[in-house]
C-alpha positions as CSV (number, residue, x, y, z in Angstrom):
1,M,-72.4,24.1,-39.8
2,L,-68.8,23.1,-39.1
3,L,-67.6,26.5,-38.1
4,K,-70.8,27.2,-36.1
5,T,-70.3,24.0,-34.1
6,F,-66.5,23.9,-33.7
7,G,-65.9,27.7,-33.8
8,W,-65.4,28.0,-30.0
9,S,-63.1,24.9,-30.0
10,F,-61.0,26.5,-32.7
11,A,-60.8,29.8,-30.8
12,V,-60.0,28.1,-27.5
13,T,-57.2,26.1,-29.3
14,A,-55.6,29.2,-30.8
15,I,-55.8,31.1,-27.5
16,G,-54.7,28.1,-25.4
17,L,-51.7,27.2,-27.6
18,A,-50.6,30.9,-27.7
19,L,-50.9,31.1,-23.9
20,A,-48.9,27.9,-23.5
21,G,-46.1,29.3,-25.8
22,V,-46.0,32.6,-23.9
23,L,-46.0,31.0,-20.4
24,W,-43.9,27.9,-21.0
25,G,-42.1,28.3,-24.3
26,W,-41.9,25.8,-27.2
27,Q,-41.7,22.9,-24.8
28,G,-44.9,23.9,-23.0
29,L,-46.6,24.5,-26.4
30,A,-45.7,21.0,-27.5
31,I,-46.9,19.4,-24.2
32,V,-50.3,21.2,-24.4
33,G,-50.7,20.1,-28.0
34,I,-49.9,16.5,-27.2
35,L,-52.3,16.4,-24.2
36,S,-55.1,17.8,-26.4
37,I,-54.6,15.0,-28.9
38,L,-54.4,12.4,-26.1
39,E,-57.7,13.6,-24.7
40,I,-59.4,13.5,-28.1
41,S,-58.2,10.0,-28.9
42,L,-59.2,8.7,-25.5
43,S,-62.6,10.3,-25.4
44,F,-63.9,10.0,-29.0
45,D,-66.3,7.2,-27.9
46,N,-67.4,9.5,-25.2
47,A,-68.7,11.9,-27.8
48,V,-70.8,9.2,-29.5
49,I,-72.3,8.1,-26.1
50,N,-73.0,11.8,-25.2
51,A,-74.7,12.4,-28.5
52,G,-77.2,9.5,-27.9
53,I,-78.2,11.3,-24.7
54,L,-77.9,14.9,-25.8
55,R,-80.3,14.5,-28.7
56,K,-83.1,14.1,-26.2
57,M,-82.5,17.7,-25.0
58,N,-83.6,20.9,-26.5
59,A,-81.3,23.6,-27.9
60,F,-81.1,25.4,-24.5
61,W,-79.7,22.4,-22.7
62,Q,-77.3,21.7,-25.6
63,K,-75.9,25.2,-25.0
64,I,-75.7,24.5,-21.3
65,F,-73.7,21.4,-22.1
66,L,-71.3,23.4,-24.2
67,T,-70.9,26.3,-21.7
68,V,-71.5,25.3,-18.1
69,G,-70.6,21.7,-18.9
70,I,-67.3,22.6,-20.4
71,L,-66.4,24.7,-17.4
72,I,-67.1,21.7,-15.2
73,A,-65.1,19.4,-17.5
74,V,-62.1,21.6,-17.7
75,F,-61.8,23.3,-14.3
76,G,-63.7,20.7,-12.3
77,M,-62.4,17.4,-13.6
78,R,-59.0,18.4,-15.1
79,L,-57.9,20.9,-12.5
80,V,-59.8,20.8,-9.3
81,F,-60.6,17.0,-9.1
82,P,-56.9,15.8,-8.8
83,V,-56.3,18.4,-6.1
84,I,-59.4,17.3,-4.2
85,I,-58.2,13.6,-4.5
86,V,-54.8,14.6,-3.1
87,A,-56.4,16.6,-0.2
88,V,-58.6,13.7,0.8
89,T,-56.1,10.9,0.5
90,A,-53.2,12.8,2.1
91,K,-55.5,14.4,4.7
92,L,-54.4,17.9,3.6
93,S,-56.4,21.1,3.5
94,P,-57.4,22.4,0.0
95,I,-54.8,25.2,0.3
96,E,-52.1,22.8,1.2
97,A,-53.0,20.5,-1.7
98,V,-52.9,23.4,-4.1
99,N,-49.5,24.6,-2.7
100,L,-48.2,21.0,-3.1
101,A,-49.4,20.8,-6.7
102,I,-47.6,24.0,-7.5
103,N,-44.4,23.8,-5.5
104,D,-43.8,20.0,-5.1
105,K,-45.0,18.5,-8.3
106,D,-43.2,15.2,-7.9
107,K,-44.9,14.5,-4.5
108,Y,-48.2,15.7,-6.0
109,E,-47.9,13.2,-8.9
110,H,-47.1,10.4,-6.4
111,L,-50.2,11.2,-4.3
112,V,-52.5,11.3,-7.3
113,T,-51.0,8.1,-8.7
114,A,-51.5,6.4,-5.3
115,A,-55.2,7.3,-5.4
116,H,-55.6,5.5,-8.8
117,P,-57.1,2.2,-7.4
118,A,-60.0,4.1,-5.9
119,I,-60.5,6.3,-9.0
120,A,-60.2,3.3,-11.4
121,A,-62.7,1.3,-9.4
122,F,-65.3,4.1,-9.3
123,G,-65.0,5.0,-13.0
124,G,-64.6,1.4,-14.1
125,M,-67.9,0.3,-12.4
126,F,-69.8,3.3,-13.6
127,L,-68.7,2.7,-17.2
128,L,-69.3,-1.0,-16.9
129,M,-72.9,-0.5,-15.9
130,I,-73.5,1.7,-19.0
131,F,-72.1,-1.1,-21.2
132,L,-74.0,-3.9,-19.5
133,D,-77.4,-2.0,-19.5
134,F,-76.9,-1.5,-23.2
135,I,-75.7,-5.0,-24.2
136,F,-78.5,-6.7,-22.1
137,E,-81.3,-4.6,-23.6
138,E,-83.5,-6.0,-26.3
139,R,-83.3,-3.8,-29.5
140,D,-84.5,-3.9,-33.1
141,I,-81.0,-3.3,-34.6
142,R,-78.1,-5.5,-33.7
143,W,-74.5,-5.0,-34.7
144,L,-73.0,-8.4,-33.6
145,G,-76.2,-10.4,-33.6
146,W,-74.5,-13.7,-32.6
147,L,-73.4,-12.0,-29.3
148,E,-76.2,-9.5,-28.7
149,R,-79.1,-11.8,-29.3
150,P,-78.4,-14.3,-26.4
151,L,-77.2,-11.5,-24.1
152,A,-80.5,-9.6,-24.7
153,K,-82.3,-12.8,-23.5
154,L,-80.2,-12.9,-20.3
155,G,-81.0,-9.2,-19.8
156,K,-84.7,-10.1,-19.3
157,L,-83.7,-11.2,-15.8
158,D,-84.2,-8.3,-13.4
159,T,-81.0,-6.6,-12.1
160,F,-78.9,-9.0,-14.1
161,S,-76.5,-6.2,-15.1
162,I,-76.0,-5.3,-11.4
163,V,-75.2,-8.9,-10.6
164,V,-72.6,-9.1,-13.4
165,A,-71.1,-5.8,-12.3
166,L,-70.8,-6.8,-8.7
167,V,-69.2,-10.1,-9.7
168,A,-66.7,-8.2,-11.8
169,L,-65.9,-5.9,-8.8
170,L,-65.4,-8.9,-6.5
171,I,-63.0,-10.5,-9.0
172,A,-61.1,-7.2,-9.3
173,A,-60.9,-6.7,-5.5
174,T,-59.6,-10.3,-4.9
175,T,-57.1,-10.3,-7.8
176,V,-55.6,-7.1,-9.1
177,A,-56.4,-5.1,-5.9
178,T,-54.5,-7.4,-3.6
179,D,-51.1,-6.0,-4.9
180,V,-51.6,-2.7,-6.7
181,A,-49.1,-0.9,-8.9
182,H,-46.3,1.3,-7.6
183,G,-46.0,-0.8,-4.4
184,G,-49.3,0.3,-3.0
185,G,-50.0,-3.0,-1.2
186,D,-53.4,-4.5,-0.6
187,K,-56.2,-2.1,-1.7
188,S,-59.1,-4.6,-1.7
189,A,-61.2,-2.7,0.7
190,T,-60.6,0.6,-1.1
191,V,-61.5,-0.9,-4.5
192,L,-64.7,-2.5,-3.1
193,L,-65.9,0.7,-1.5
194,S,-65.1,2.9,-4.5
195,G,-66.6,0.3,-6.9
196,V,-69.8,0.2,-4.9
197,A,-69.9,4.0,-4.9
198,G,-69.5,4.1,-8.7
199,L,-72.4,1.5,-9.0
200,L,-74.6,3.5,-6.7
201,T,-73.9,6.8,-8.5
202,Y,-74.9,5.2,-11.8
203,L,-78.1,3.8,-10.3
204,I,-79.1,7.0,-8.5
205,V,-78.3,9.5,-11.3
206,G,-79.5,7.3,-14.1
207,G,-82.6,6.3,-12.2
208,I,-83.6,9.8,-11.4
209,S,-83.0,11.0,-15.0
210,G,-84.9,8.0,-16.4
211,Y,-87.8,8.6,-14.1
212,F,-88.3,12.2,-15.2
213,E,-87.7,11.3,-18.8
214,D,-90.4,8.6,-18.7
215,K,-92.8,11.0,-16.8
216,L,-92.2,13.6,-19.5
217,E,-93.0,11.1,-22.3
218,E,-96.2,10.0,-20.4
219,D,-97.4,13.6,-20.1
220,E,-96.7,14.3,-23.7
221,E,-98.7,11.2,-24.7
222,D,-101.6,12.3,-22.5
223,D,-101.5,15.8,-24.0
224,E,-101.6,14.3,-27.6
225,E,-104.5,12.1,-26.6
226,A,-106.4,15.2,-25.2
227,E,-105.8,17.0,-28.4
228,G,-107.1,14.0,-30.4
229,D,-110.3,13.9,-28.2
230,E,-110.9,17.6,-28.8
231,A,-110.5,17.1,-32.5
232,V,-113.1,14.3,-32.5
233,E,-115.5,16.4,-30.5
234,E,-115.1,19.3,-32.9
235,G,-115.9,17.0,-35.8
236,E,-119.0,15.7,-34.1
237,G,-120.2,19.3,-33.4
238,V,-120.7,18.7,-29.7
239,K,-118.1,21.2,-28.5
240,T,-119.5,24.3,-26.9
241,A,-118.4,27.8,-27.7
242,A,-116.6,28.0,-24.3
243,S,-114.7,24.8,-24.8
244,P,-111.8,26.3,-26.9
245,Q,-111.2,28.9,-24.2
246,R,-111.1,26.2,-21.5
247,G,-108.8,24.1,-23.6
248,G,-106.4,27.0,-24.3
249,N,-106.3,28.5,-20.8
250,G,-107.4,25.8,-18.5
251,A,-106.4,22.1,-18.4
252,R,-104.4,22.2,-21.6
253,G,-102.5,25.2,-20.3
254,S,-101.6,23.6,-17.1
255,S,-100.6,20.5,-18.8
256,G,-98.3,22.4,-21.1
257,A,-96.7,24.1,-18.1
258,S,-96.2,20.7,-16.5
259,V,-94.6,19.3,-19.6
260,V,-92.2,22.3,-19.7
261,G,-91.3,21.8,-16.0
262,L,-90.8,18.1,-16.4
263,A,-88.7,18.7,-19.5
264,G,-86.5,21.0,-17.4
265,K,-86.1,18.4,-14.6
266,A,-85.5,15.6,-17.0
267,A,-82.9,17.6,-19.0
268,F,-81.2,18.7,-15.7
269,F,-80.7,15.1,-14.5
270,L,-79.6,14.0,-17.9
271,F,-77.1,16.8,-17.8
272,L,-75.8,15.5,-14.5
273,Y,-75.7,12.1,-16.0
274,L,-73.6,13.4,-18.9
275,E,-71.2,15.1,-16.5
276,V,-70.7,11.9,-14.5
277,I,-70.0,10.0,-17.7
278,D,-67.5,12.6,-18.7
279,A,-65.8,12.4,-15.3
280,S,-65.5,8.6,-15.7
281,F,-64.0,9.0,-19.1
282,S,-61.6,11.6,-17.9
283,F,-60.0,9.5,-15.2
284,D,-57.6,7.6,-17.4
285,G,-56.7,10.9,-19.3
286,V,-55.9,12.7,-16.1
287,I,-53.8,9.8,-14.7
288,G,-52.1,9.2,-18.1
289,A,-51.3,12.9,-18.5
290,F,-48.7,12.5,-15.7
291,A,-46.6,10.5,-18.1
292,I,-46.2,13.7,-20.1
293,T,-46.2,16.4,-17.4
294,N,-46.8,16.9,-13.7
295,D,-47.7,20.6,-14.1
296,I,-51.4,20.9,-13.2
297,F,-51.8,24.0,-15.4
298,E,-50.3,22.5,-18.5
299,M,-52.4,19.4,-17.8
300,A,-55.6,21.4,-17.4
301,L,-55.0,23.5,-20.5
302,G,-54.1,20.6,-22.7
303,L,-56.9,18.2,-21.6
304,G,-59.3,21.1,-21.5
305,I,-58.7,21.9,-25.2
306,G,-59.3,18.3,-26.0
307,A,-62.5,18.2,-23.9
308,M,-63.8,21.2,-25.8
309,Y,-63.5,19.3,-29.1
310,I,-65.3,16.3,-27.6
311,R,-68.2,18.6,-26.5
312,S,-68.3,20.2,-30.0
313,L,-68.2,16.8,-31.7
314,T,-71.1,15.6,-29.5
315,V,-73.3,18.5,-30.6
316,F,-72.2,18.0,-34.3
317,L,-73.3,14.4,-34.2
318,V,-76.6,15.4,-32.8
319,R,-77.3,18.2,-35.3
320,R,-76.2,16.1,-38.3
321,G,-78.3,13.1,-37.1
322,T,-75.3,10.9,-37.5
323,L,-76.5,8.3,-35.1
324,D,-79.6,7.9,-37.1
325,D,-77.7,7.6,-40.4
326,Y,-75.0,5.2,-39.0
327,V,-77.0,3.0,-36.7
328,Y,-74.1,0.9,-35.4
329,L,-72.0,3.8,-34.1
330,E,-73.7,3.6,-30.7
331,H,-73.0,-0.1,-30.6
332,G,-69.3,0.5,-31.3
333,A,-69.1,3.3,-28.7
334,H,-70.7,1.1,-26.0
335,Y,-68.3,-1.8,-26.8
336,A,-65.5,0.8,-26.4
337,I,-66.9,1.8,-23.0
338,G,-67.0,-1.8,-21.9
339,A,-63.3,-2.2,-23.0
340,L,-62.4,1.0,-21.2
341,A,-64.1,-0.2,-18.0
342,V,-62.1,-3.5,-18.1
343,I,-58.9,-1.5,-18.8
344,L,-59.6,0.8,-15.8
345,L,-60.0,-2.2,-13.5
346,V,-56.9,-3.9,-14.9
347,T,-54.8,-0.8,-14.4
348,I,-55.3,-1.1,-10.6
349,K,-52.4,-3.4,-10.8
350,Y,-50.9,-3.3,-14.3
351,E,-49.9,-0.3,-16.3
352,I,-51.5,-0.1,-19.8
353,N,-50.2,2.5,-22.2
354,E,-52.8,5.2,-23.1
355,V,-52.1,4.6,-26.8
356,I,-53.6,1.1,-26.5
357,T,-56.6,2.5,-24.6
358,G,-57.2,5.1,-27.3
359,L,-56.7,2.7,-30.1
360,V,-59.2,0.2,-28.7
361,G,-62.0,2.8,-28.8
362,V,-61.0,4.2,-32.2
363,V,-60.9,0.7,-33.8
364,L,-64.3,-0.3,-32.4
365,I,-66.0,2.9,-33.5
366,A,-64.3,2.7,-36.9
367,A,-65.5,-0.9,-37.3
368,S,-69.1,0.1,-36.4
369,Y,-69.0,3.0,-38.7
370,W,-67.9,0.9,-41.6
371,S,-70.6,-1.7,-40.8
372,S,-73.1,1.1,-40.9
373,V,-71.9,2.2,-44.3
374,V,-72.2,-1.3,-45.6
375,R,-75.7,-1.7,-44.2
376,N,-76.8,1.6,-45.8
377,R,-75.4,0.6,-49.2
378,R,-77.2,-2.7,-48.9
379,E,-80.5,-1.1,-48.0
380,A,-80.1,1.4,-50.8
381,A,-79.4,-1.3,-53.3
382,A,-82.5,-3.2,-52.1
383,G,-84.6,-0.1,-52.7
384,E,-85.4,0.3,-49.0
385,G,-83.4,3.5,-48.2
386,S,-84.3,5.7,-45.3
387,E,-88.0,4.6,-45.3
388,T,-87.2,1.4,-43.5
389,K,-84.8,3.0,-41.0
390,T,-85.5,1.9,-37.5
391,E,-84.9,4.2,-34.6
392,V,-82.1,3.1,-32.3
393,T,-82.3,3.9,-28.6
394,S,-79.3,5.3,-26.7
395,G,-79.0,2.3,-24.5
396,V,-78.7,4.3,-21.4
């Protein structure tokens, strides 16, 4: 199980480190290794969040997540995205931006860093919406009941999470954005625009994926009801000889095709949703990597290896059913997302060490894991065990 899930990650690590040693020597090898560890530590909570969504997909889409998704994560977000940011903000052509990244690394680093307020506002708002929609949702299992119970009551108000997110954005735009880090001046308008874009992206992608997911569930329920009606008719002996053929090739068949089609659409938009989440998580890693190196290829290789492990860990959590066994893990991961969203907004003006960012997520997830272990032991001692286990929603 472990080798099957992490086999590709182990192989990519071996090849990547060997390539780094050949191209850049021992120093490059060390830099790539450090960046890999940085990415894993910053994105561990990302794996838990992804697992809550990925378990809704079939094996095919899980493979897509590990193949096409990793290409988008490594080459798209860790290599191409910073270049695009430089091209847009500095009004350069893509060729000029690539040339700058390769031949004038100091200026390239400066331009990417200068774009941080917009990046942080977009990613911060997207992640904040994920946290708010989770914490304001009524759920059967609560980790911090004293906090989650009253917040769930507030969440009954329509669009309350959007209101809270917009208030947070206005506060950020009128405080930290008025004098950004590295002498960037007043970026209030940029932060407002980017933050609204992040909010809209969440609402559009999340809304579309939620629509198809709900539609799929409705069709599956209708299909199950139809099967139940046929079973009753068979028992009463009123079914004609032609009925089984009609059920197998007529309405039932078309219903099955519809379900398959809707599953594909739902899975596709959930996949897009996962990629946007990954992008939001990768922002701080990409910016923080400049503290270690400004070589885009070292950066892409190191962060890419780390991203590969996060993807494998996500699939591992799904296949082992870890989120069902340790029911507070999703809570801890969402609290870590909320903390990361706040940190991203604060870093518009103030620098926060990546070690602190990573430790916040690790501590929250570790605490939620231990709370889950204590809960399981308590239930086992009470003789309830797994029979009383309640399903926990992903909170997305």
